[in-house]
C-alpha positions in Angstrom: -60.8 40.1 80.7 -61.5 39.5 77.0 -63.9 36.8 75.9 -61.0 34.8 74.6 -59.3 35.0 78.0 -62.6 34.1 79.7 -62.9 30.9 77.6 -59.3 29.9 78.2 -59.7 30.5 81.9 -62.9 28.5 82.0 -61.3 25.5 80.2 -58.3 25.6 82.6 -60.6 25.7 85.6 -62.7 22.8 84.3 -59.6 20.6 83.7 -58.2 21.5 87.1 -61.5 20.4 88.8 -62.4 24.0 89.8 -66.0 25.2 89.7 -66.9 28.3 87.7 -68.4 31.3 89.6 -71.9 32.4 88.7 -70.8 35.6 86.9 -68.5 33.6 84.6 -71.3 31.1 83.8 -73.6 34.0 82.9 -70.9 35.6 80.7 -70.5 32.4 78.8 -74.2 32.1 78.3 -74.3 35.7 77.0 -72.1 34.7 74.0 -74.1 34.9 70.7 -74.8 31.2 69.9 -74.6 32.0 66.2 -71.1 33.6 66.5 -67.7 32.2 65.8 -67.0 32.8 69.5 -69.7 30.2 70.3 -67.8 27.7 68.1 -64.7 28.4 70.2 -66.7 27.9 73.3 -68.0 24.6 71.9 -64.5 23.4 71.0 -63.2 24.2 74.5 -66.1 22.2 76.0 -65.4 19.3 73.7 -61.8 19.2 74.8 -62.9 19.1 78.4 -65.3 16.3 77.6 -62.5 14.3 76.0 -60.4 14.6 79.2 -63.2 14.1 81.7 -64.9 11.2 79.9 -62.0 9.6 77.9 -64.3 10.2 74.9 -66.8 7.7 76.2 -70.4 8.3 75.1 -73.3 6.9 77.1 -77.0 6.3 76.2 -79.9 7.0 78.5 -83.0 4.9 77.6 -86.1 6.2 79.2 -89.4 4.2 79.5 -92.5 6.3 80.2 -94.5 3.9 82.3 -98.0 5.6 82.5 -99.9 7.9 80.3 -102.9 9.8 81.7 -104.3 13.3 82.1 -102.4 14.8 85.1 -104.0 17.2 87.5 -100.6 18.9 88.2 -101.0 20.9 84.9 -97.4 21.9 84.3 -97.6 24.5 81.6 -95.1 22.7 79.4 -96.4 19.2 79.7 -98.7 17.4 77.3 -100.2 15.3 80.1 -101.8 18.4 81.8 -105.5 17.6 82.3 -106.5 21.2 81.8 -104.9 21.4 78.3 -107.0 18.5 77.0 -104.2 17.1 74.9 -104.0 13.8 76.8 -107.4 12.1 76.5 -106.6 8.4 76.9 -105.2 6.5 79.9 -102.7 3.7 79.4 -100.2 2.0 81.7 -97.5 -0.2 80.2 -97.6 -3.7 81.6 -94.7 -5.2 83.4 -94.1 -7.5 80.5 -94.0 -4.5 78.0 -91.6 -2.6 80.3 -89.3 -5.7 80.6 -89.4 -6.1 76.9 -88.3 -2.5 76.2 -85.6 -2.7 78.9 -84.3 -6.0 77.5 -84.1 -4.5 74.0 -82.3 -1.4 75.2 -79.8 -3.3 77.4 -79.2 -5.7 74.5 -78.4 -2.7 72.3 -76.0 -1.3 74.8 -78.0 1.3 76.8 -76.0 2.4 79.9 -79.0 3.6 81.9 -82.6 2.3 81.9 -85.0 5.0 83.3 -88.5 4.3 84.6 -90.4 7.6 84.3 -93.8 7.8 86.0 -96.5 10.4 86.7 -97.1 11.8 90.1 -100.0 9.3 90.7 -98.1 6.1 89.9 -97.9 3.8 92.9 -94.5 3.8 94.5 -94.8 0.1 95.4 -95.4 -0.7 91.7 -92.3 1.2 90.7 -90.3 -0.8 93.2 -91.8 -4.1 92.0 -90.9 -3.2 88.4 -87.3 -2.6 89.3 -87.0 -5.9 91.0 -88.6 -7.7 88.0 -86.2 -6.0 85.6 -83.2 -6.9 87.8 -84.3 -10.5 88.1 -85.0 -11.0 84.4 -82.3 -8.9 82.7 -78.6 -9.4 83.7 -76.0 -6.8 82.9 -74.0 -3.8 84.1 -76.7 -1.2 83.2 -77.9 1.2 85.9 -81.6 1.7 86.7 -82.9 5.3 87.1 -86.1 6.3 88.9 -87.8 9.4 87.6 -90.8 9.7 89.9 -92.4 12.1 92.4 -91.1 13.4 95.7 -89.3 10.9 97.9 -88.0 10.8 101.5 -85.0 9.0 102.9 -87.0 5.8 103.5 -88.2 5.7 99.9 -84.7 6.4 98.6 -83.5 3.4 100.5 -86.4 1.3 99.1 -85.4 2.4 95.5 -81.8 1.4 96.2 -82.7 -2.0 97.6 -85.0 -2.6 94.6 -82.1 -2.1 92.2 -82.1 1.6 91.3 -78.8 3.4 91.6 -79.8 6.8 90.3 -82.7 9.2 90.9 -83.6 11.9 88.3 -85.0 14.9 90.0 -84.8 18.7 89.3 -86.0 22.1 90.4 -87.1 23.1 87.0 -87.0 26.5 85.4 -89.7 28.7 86.9 -90.7 26.0 89.3 -93.8 27.2 91.2 -94.7 29.5 88.3 -95.0 27.2 85.3 -95.7 24.3 87.7 -97.7 23.9 90.9 -94.8 22.4 92.7 -92.9 24.1 95.6 -89.3 24.7 94.8 -88.5 24.2 98.5 -90.2 20.9 98.6 -88.4 19.8 95.4 -85.2 20.9 97.2 -86.0 18.8 100.2 -86.3 15.7 97.9 -82.9 16.6 96.4 -81.3 16.7 99.8 -82.9 13.3 100.7 -81.4 11.9 97.5 -78.0 13.4 98.3 -78.0 11.8 101.7 -78.9 8.4 100.3 -77.0 5.8 98.4 -78.6 7.0 95.2 -76.7 9.2 92.7 -78.5 12.3 91.4 -79.2 13.2 87.8 -80.5 16.8 87.4 -80.6 18.6 84.0 -81.3 22.3 83.4 -84.9 22.1 82.1 -87.2 22.6 80.4 -85.4 25.5 78.6 -87.4 27.9 76.5 -86.6 31.0 74.6 -88.0 33.1 77.4 -85.5 31.9 80.1 -82.8 34.3 81.0 -79.1 33.6 81.4 -79.4 34.2 85.1 -82.2 31.7 85.5 -80.3 29.1 83.5 -77.1 29.7 85.6 -79.0 29.5 88.9 -80.7 26.3 88.0 -77.4 24.7 87.0 -75.8 25.8 90.2 -78.7 24.2 92.1 -77.8 20.9 90.4 -74.2 21.3 91.5 -75.2 22.3 95.0 -77.3 19.2 95.4 -74.5 16.9 94.2 -75.6 16.0 90.7 -73.4 13.4 89.0 -75.1 13.8 85.7 -76.3 17.2 84.4 -76.7 19.0 81.1 -79.5 20.8 79.2 -83.0 19.8 78.1 -85.0 22.1 75.8 -88.7 22.4 76.1 -90.5 20.7 73.2 -93.6 22.7 72.3 -96.8 20.5 72.3 -99.8 22.0 70.6 -102.5 22.8 73.2 -100.1 23.5 76.1 -99.9 27.1 77.3 -96.2 27.5 76.3 -96.7 26.1 72.8 -96.5 29.5 71.1 -93.1 30.3 72.7 -91.7 27.9 70.1 -88.6 25.7 70.2 -85.1 26.8 71.4 -82.6 27.0 68.6 -80.3 24.1 68.3 -77.1 26.2 68.6 -78.5 27.9 71.8 -79.2 24.5 73.3 -75.7 23.4 72.3 -74.2 26.5 73.8 -76.0 25.9 77.2 -74.9 22.3 77.1 -71.3 23.4 76.5 -71.5 25.8 79.4 -72.7 23.1 81.7 -69.7 21.0 80.5 -67.2 23.7 81.4 -68.9 24.6 84.6 -69.3 21.1 86.0 -65.7 19.9 85.2 -65.2 16.5 87.0 -68.1 17.0 89.4 -70.7 15.9 86.9 -68.7 13.9 84.3 -71.7 12.9 82.2 -73.3 15.8 80.4 -76.6 15.1 78.6 -78.4 17.0 75.8 -82.1 16.5 75.1 -83.5 16.4 72.5 -80.5 14.9 70.9 -78.3 17.4 69.0 -75.3 16.8 66.8 -74.0 20.3 67.6 -74.3 19.7 71.3 -72.4 16.4 71.0 -69.6 18.3 69.1 -69.7 20.9 71.9 -69.2 18.5 74.9 -72.4 16.4 75.5 -71.6 12.7 75.9 -75.1 11.5 76.8 -78.3 11.4 74.8 -81.8 10.0 75.6 -83.8 7.4 73.7 -87.5 7.7 74.7 -90.4 5.2 74.5 -93.8 4.9 76.1 -95.5 7.9 77.7 -93.5 10.9 76.6 -94.4 14.3 78.1 -93.2 16.0 74.9 -95.7 14.1 72.7 -99.4 13.2 72.6 -100.2 9.5 73.0 -98.0 6.5 73.9 -94.9 6.1 71.7 -94.7 2.4 70.9 -91.4 2.9 69.2 -88.6 5.4 69.9 -89.7 9.0 70.1 -88.9 11.0 66.9 -87.3 7.8 65.5 -84.2 8.4 67.5 -83.0 4.9 68.5 -79.8 3.6 70.0 -78.3 2.8 66.5 -78.8 6.4 65.5 -77.3 7.6 68.8 -74.2 5.5 68.2 -73.8 6.9 64.7 -74.0 10.5 65.9 -71.5 9.9 68.7 -69.1 8.3 66.3 -69.4 11.4 64.0 -68.6 13.5 67.1 -65.5 11.5 67.9 -66.8 9.5 70.8 -66.9 5.8 71.4 -69.9 4.3 73.1 -68.8 2.8 76.4 -70.0 1.3 79.7 
């Protein structure tokens, strides 16, 4: 099968609601991201996005709740205590979090994510969700990005007002992190068996990750029933062990995002790219993230939107890519 036939077949399968086999995903990832063939791949993924989403773009607003040196020492994270980058400790107050959430909802965010470190009290997370729901009306969805949970905690999150959990088995989990892939998988199954939807991106992608690793991580997301997927590049933070690996090229990130679009079809209709990328939007991503507070890709607490990327800019980029921002 020629590459052109491979792309045509992948697009047809995606539109028919059929999953792509592992070998096809790997072949798509093997395409040179700087080639004209990659442009053809991106165009196919964008057509699939138009059909699957109705050209609706969505914005994921993420609030990092607590900033502190973390004993987990993930090799890509600025919070790692061993790296010495995070010196201070700061936890956003409930009032600050509600203020951020109110601003984001008012500007049209579709999701409000509360992201915590491993040490943040679960009861406090539940209380925050209840407070946000009580004080901010609207059709937005609340997302929990926290540590491992069981069925009981998943039910507590749902009753507090969360409708989605973000959780992932990350690239080289257990190697670049101290976490057990099997334990992460158990949490994913608990989420799948609950009333919560799952969001699971392929992350944090670096130049060193192979096509096979990327494909297998994406397939794990599909296996565990992710409704939102996509690709997140690792942002190098000075002082962290993986800093010298550098940043993934934008076209490579866009290519990986396009492949997740084709490979997920209707199973995960919302495909996210992070950091935001105009090329990835043009190649099928319909979700971007706006970040504030404690951001593991930065040092210190971001009082305003990380990298200056706010909802207004996200809307403009989506408009350029032919999407309309919807609910």
